[in-house]
Every structure is written in C-alpha cells, then in structure tokens.
C-alpha positions as CSV (number, residue, x, y, z in Angstrom):
1,M,42.5,56.0,127.3
2,A,42.1,59.0,125.5
3,Y,42.5,62.4,126.8
4,I,41.3,66.3,126.0
5,G,45.2,68.4,126.2
6,N,48.6,68.9,125.2
7,P,50.7,65.6,125.2
8,L,52.3,65.1,128.4
9,S,55.9,65.9,128.8
10,A,58.6,62.9,128.6
11,N,60.8,65.1,131.2
12,F,60.3,65.1,134.8
13,V,59.7,68.2,136.9
14,S,62.2,69.2,139.3
15,I,60.8,71.5,142.5
16,P,64.3,73.4,144.0
17,R,63.7,72.9,147.7
18,Q,66.2,75.1,150.2
19,S,67.5,73.9,154.1
20,I,68.1,77.1,156.0
21,T,69.7,77.0,159.4
22,G,68.0,79.2,162.2
23,N,70.2,82.1,163.5
24,G,67.6,83.4,166.6
25,G,67.0,86.6,163.9
26,A,64.3,86.6,161.4
27,S,65.9,88.1,158.5
28,Y,67.3,85.8,155.8
29,T,68.9,85.3,152.1
30,L,67.0,83.2,149.8
31,T,69.3,81.1,147.1
32,N,67.2,81.6,144.1
33,S,64.9,85.0,143.3
34,V,61.1,85.3,143.8
35,T,58.7,88.3,143.6
36,N,56.7,88.2,146.4
37,E,55.9,85.1,149.1
38,N,53.5,83.9,147.2
39,E,56.1,81.4,145.3
40,L,57.9,80.1,148.8
41,E,56.0,77.7,151.0
42,V,58.2,78.2,154.6
43,F,57.8,75.0,156.7
44,V,59.2,75.6,160.3
45,N,59.7,71.6,162.5
46,N,57.3,70.8,159.7
47,V,54.2,73.1,159.4
48,R,53.9,74.9,157.4
49,Q,53.5,79.2,157.4
50,E,51.4,81.7,156.3
51,P,52.5,83.8,153.3
52,G,52.3,87.7,154.2
53,V,51.4,86.7,157.5
54,A,54.2,84.4,159.0
55,Y,56.8,85.9,156.4
56,T,57.3,87.7,153.6
57,A,59.7,87.9,150.6
58,S,61.0,89.5,147.5
59,G,64.5,89.1,145.8
60,T,66.8,86.9,147.5
61,T,65.4,88.5,151.4
62,L,62.9,86.3,153.3
63,T,62.0,88.0,156.8
64,M,59.8,86.3,159.4
65,T,57.6,88.0,161.3
66,G,59.6,85.6,164.4
67,N,62.4,84.5,165.5
68,V,63.5,81.1,164.1
69,Q,66.2,79.0,166.1
70,S,69.0,76.8,165.2
71,T,67.4,74.3,166.9
72,D,64.7,74.8,163.9
73,G,63.9,72.6,161.3
74,F,64.0,75.1,159.0
75,Y,63.3,75.1,154.7
76,V,61.1,76.5,151.9
77,V,60.3,75.2,148.7
78,Y,60.5,77.5,145.4
79,Q,56.6,77.0,143.9
80,G,57.2,79.1,140.9
81,R,60.9,77.9,140.7
82,A,59.2,75.0,138.9
83,L,62.2,73.7,137.1
84,A,61.6,71.7,133.3
85,T,63.1,70.7,130.1
86,V,59.7,70.5,127.4
87,E,60.7,68.7,124.7
88,P,58.2,69.0,121.6
89,P,57.8,65.7,120.1
90,A,58.5,63.9,116.7
91,N,57.9,65.9,114.1
92,S,55.9,69.3,115.4
93,V,58.0,71.8,115.0
94,G,57.2,73.7,111.0
95,S,57.7,76.9,109.5
96,A,54.6,78.5,111.0
97,E,56.5,77.9,114.9
98,I,59.8,79.6,114.0
99,I,60.3,83.6,114.7
100,D,60.7,84.9,111.2
101,D,64.2,85.8,110.4
102,A,65.2,83.7,113.3
103,V,67.4,81.5,111.7
104,T,69.8,83.2,109.3
105,S,72.0,82.0,106.9
106,D,75.5,83.7,109.1
107,K,73.7,82.3,112.5
108,L,73.4,78.5,110.4
109,A,77.2,79.0,109.1
110,H,77.6,79.5,112.6
111,D,76.1,76.5,114.4
112,L,76.7,74.0,111.6
113,T,78.8,70.7,113.4
114,V,79.7,69.6,109.9
115,Q,78.9,64.9,110.0
116,T,82.1,62.9,108.4
117,S,80.0,62.1,105.6
118,L,78.2,64.8,103.5
119,S,77.1,64.6,100.2
120,V,76.7,68.0,98.3
121,P,77.2,67.0,94.2
122,T,76.5,70.7,92.7
123,I,77.7,74.1,94.2
124,K,75.9,77.2,93.2
125,D,76.5,80.8,93.4
126,S,74.8,83.5,96.0
127,S,71.9,83.9,93.7
128,G,71.7,79.7,93.0
129,S,71.3,80.2,89.4
130,V,75.4,79.5,88.5
131,T,76.8,76.0,89.2
132,A,80.4,76.7,90.1
133,M,81.4,73.3,91.1
134,T,81.1,69.9,90.6
135,I,81.7,67.1,92.0
136,D,80.5,63.3,90.0
137,S,80.6,59.6,91.5
138,A,83.8,58.7,90.9
139,G,85.0,61.7,93.3
140,R,86.0,64.4,90.3
141,V,86.0,68.1,91.1
142,S,85.1,70.4,88.0
143,T,84.9,74.5,88.5
144,P,83.4,75.3,85.0
145,V,83.4,79.4,84.9
146,I,87.5,80.3,85.2
147,P,88.2,83.0,83.3
148,F,90.7,81.7,80.8
149,A,92.2,83.6,77.5
150,F,94.2,81.5,74.1
151,V,95.3,84.4,72.3
152,G,97.5,84.8,69.0
153,F,97.9,86.7,66.0
154,P,95.6,86.5,63.2
155,G,95.9,84.1,60.6
156,T,97.4,85.8,57.4
157,D,100.2,82.7,57.0
158,S,103.0,85.2,56.9
159,Y,105.8,86.8,59.1
160,V,105.1,90.1,60.2
161,A,107.4,93.3,61.8
162,K,106.8,93.7,65.5
163,T,107.5,97.0,67.1
164,A,109.8,97.1,69.3
165,N,108.1,97.6,73.4
166,A,105.0,97.4,71.9
167,I,101.9,96.0,73.6
168,V,102.5,92.5,71.7
169,D,99.1,92.9,69.3
170,F,97.6,89.1,69.7
171,S,94.1,90.1,67.9
172,H,92.9,86.6,67.3
173,A,91.3,84.4,70.7
174,F,90.8,80.7,70.0
175,V,89.3,81.3,73.4
176,N,87.9,83.8,75.6
177,D,85.7,82.5,78.4
178,G,84.0,85.3,80.1
179,N,85.3,88.2,77.6
180,H,87.9,88.9,80.2
181,Y,90.6,89.8,76.9
182,D,90.1,92.7,74.8
183,T,91.3,91.8,71.2
184,S,91.6,95.3,70.1
185,T,93.9,96.9,73.8
186,Y,95.7,93.3,74.1
187,K,95.0,93.6,77.4
188,F,93.5,90.6,80.1
189,T,91.0,92.2,82.3
190,C,91.6,90.3,85.7
191,P,87.6,90.0,87.1
192,V,88.5,89.0,91.0
193,A,91.6,89.4,92.9
194,G,94.0,86.6,93.2
195,L,96.8,84.8,91.4
196,Y,96.7,84.4,87.3
197,R,99.8,82.5,85.0
198,V,100.5,84.0,81.9
199,E,101.7,81.5,79.7
200,I,103.9,82.6,76.2
201,S,105.1,80.6,73.1
202,T,107.2,82.5,70.4
203,L,109.5,82.0,67.5
204,S,111.0,84.6,65.2
205,E,112.2,84.7,61.6
206,L,115.5,84.5,61.9
207,A,118.2,82.9,64.6
208,S,119.9,87.1,65.1
209,Q,116.2,87.8,65.8
210,N,115.9,87.1,69.8
211,A,114.2,89.6,72.7
212,A,113.3,90.3,75.7
213,W,109.0,89.3,76.4
214,V,108.2,90.9,79.4
215,F,105.2,90.6,81.5
216,Y,103.3,93.2,82.8
217,R,100.7,94.5,85.0
218,E,98.5,97.1,84.3
219,T,96.8,99.0,88.0
220,G,94.6,102.6,87.2
221,G,96.4,103.1,84.5
222,T,100.0,102.3,85.7
223,A,101.9,99.7,84.3
224,T,104.3,97.3,86.1
225,S,106.4,95.4,84.7
226,V,107.0,92.2,86.7
227,G,109.4,89.7,84.9
228,R,110.6,89.2,81.4
229,I,111.8,85.2,79.4
230,Y,113.8,85.8,76.9
231,T,115.2,83.8,73.3
232,Q,117.5,81.5,72.8
233,Y,118.0,80.7,69.0
234,R,114.1,81.8,67.5
235,A,112.9,80.6,70.1
236,L,111.2,81.6,73.3
237,A,109.1,79.3,75.9
238,G,107.4,80.3,79.2
239,S,105.0,81.2,82.0
240,M,104.6,83.5,85.2
241,T,102.2,83.3,87.7
242,I,101.2,87.4,88.7
243,K,99.7,88.5,91.9
244,C,96.5,91.1,91.1
245,S,93.8,93.3,91.9
246,A,90.1,93.1,90.6
247,N,90.6,94.9,87.3
248,D,94.2,94.8,87.1
249,K,95.5,94.4,83.5
250,L,97.6,92.1,81.8
251,Y,99.7,92.3,79.0
252,L,103.7,91.0,77.1
253,T,105.5,93.3,75.2
254,Q,108.8,92.0,73.5
255,N,112.3,94.8,73.3
256,T,113.4,94.2,69.1
257,N,111.6,94.6,65.9
258,N,111.7,91.1,64.7
259,D,109.2,89.3,62.1
260,Y,107.1,86.3,64.1
261,Y,104.8,84.1,62.2
262,Q,100.8,84.9,62.0
263,T,98.7,82.1,61.8
264,T,95.4,80.6,63.6
265,D,97.0,77.0,61.9
266,V,98.7,75.1,64.9
267,P,100.1,78.9,66.0
268,Y,103.8,79.4,66.7
269,N,103.3,81.9,68.7
270,W,100.8,81.9,71.4
271,A,99.7,83.3,74.9
272,T,97.4,82.4,77.5
273,Y,95.9,84.1,80.7
274,T,94.4,82.5,83.3
275,F,92.8,82.6,86.7
276,I,94.3,80.1,89.2
277,G,92.5,81.3,91.8
C-alpha cells in the first residue's frame, strides 16, 4: 500500500537506558548530558515519575524530589538522546544536496582510496588544456611536453676557427621544443627546477687540435663551471647531468683556438639539452 511522506529508514533506532543504584540521597549523575528533565523518563520501582515535580535535570545532574534507596528499582530512559543512523536511499544525493565548496580537490586527494585498478588514459595539466601524459592500450607511457633542444653549427660546409674560452656558437637549432634554446646567445634556459642532461659530440680539423670542453651553469648572471671533457685525437663525445633551478642557463665552451667543421647535413659537432625530471 502506498503512503505519504519520506521512505522509512532501513536502520533501527536505539534509545539509551541507564540503571542507577540509589544511595539514600536525591542527587545522581547521568551518563548522557541533557538540556532539562523533559528529555528523561525516570522510573522508581517501575513507576514513572513526573518531570519537574518528582525530579529535575540539567547537564549530567539528576535531582530527585525524594530520596531513593539502594533497594529501589531506579533507572532512566533518555528520550532526547535517541541514536539513529540515517542512510540516504540509493541515487538520492545530487549536487543540490551538497553545500557549496564542501568538497575540494585537497579533501578529495586526502580522502581518496586508490583502488587496485585505475583507468586513466590521459593526464592533463592543472588548467585541463594540455595533455601531460598518455598511456596507450599496450601500457606505453609518453610525456609529450619535454623541454629539449638539438643544436649545432650553421651549414657553411667548411672548417671555421672557434675562439678559445668563448661560448660555443651553436647557432642552428635542429629541434627546439619549447624554444628554451637561444640561437643568438647560445644558451639553454631551464624552464623549471630539476635535472637536465647535456650531451656533446665534436670533431676538430687536425689531430693536434685537442681541447677541454666545459659545461657551465649560469644562475642570476653568475656562471659556474660544473664539469669538463677532453678530446682525444680530434674527437670528443660525452654527457653530463646537471641539477638546475628554474631560469638557470646552460652552455658550453672549449679552451683552444680550434677549427670545427660546420654543416647541418649529418653534423659532426652538436649538443643536446634535455629536461629529464
């Protein structure tokens, strides 16, 4: 049969009861705090007492008008302390029932329990506009936004003398993802703090033209050499991982007036700058 009103709760309601041993006096301590005597039913020898006449109550203090003996049956029932667990019906809570700003991303992150299986094909940046990570059906993870530059000399197709201890003028960028390499200053600017790998490969004209290639990190206009590699019989190849702060600049020098072949067709002399995390 249909009825009017809210659906009945699927949970039982428990009303607390407290047994008290009389002490021959009139004052007793309640286990639950009450506002006044009307929130209690008091029984002496199974006879219900009248609130405000036979007893008064406030907080956790019960005061009887007459004394209660230890041989008396004495107990109270908390009418105002009914305990119930209300469980909303399935599919009954929507956005209208949630207080504005009650659920925040910080709270969700704190309360979220990670399940054993989580399907997230893409992860975007905080604005939701740029895909920062993709996981394909084979489980391969790609991060398309990686600061990277592959640079070398311009395509003159000739040996050109380079000045000792000057910044090596790799003025041609084969790849410059994010445009962090400046082809006029020959420096790579670190967009964020983290680890960066710098790789180089060089070939001078003559066997006698050996040099030390130096890795530099520039912070706030102050440059510091952080490592070096020496050539052996014209050739050099190596790399270094450097910890940088945001806006640090990375660049290379070599300490001899050597001649290096300049070409953009399968270059002999090149460097790469890669953000690795």
